[in-house]
C-alpha positions, 0 to 999 in steps of 0.5 A: 499500499502506497504511503499517500494512501495512508497519509491521505486517510489520516488527513481525511479522518482529522478533517472529518473530526475538525469539521464535526467539531466546528459544526458542534461548536458553531465555529465556521473557521474550524468547520471550513479547515476540516472540510479543506483537510478532508478534501486534501486527504481524499485527493492524496488517497486517490493519488496513492490508489493510482500509484498502487494500480500502476505498480500492480499493472507493471508486476 
């Protein structure tokens, strides 16, 4: 498994937690930061999946 997938999943989780905390406390800035981290994590995870697919195809 590519490290981007792992790091991306961690960012996505962190973003989800931040977003939820922002919603819970009414902190729009924290909520927006969480959404941004979540999207960045999803993108990084997708890159990792692509790398894994290429590695698998080359085997």
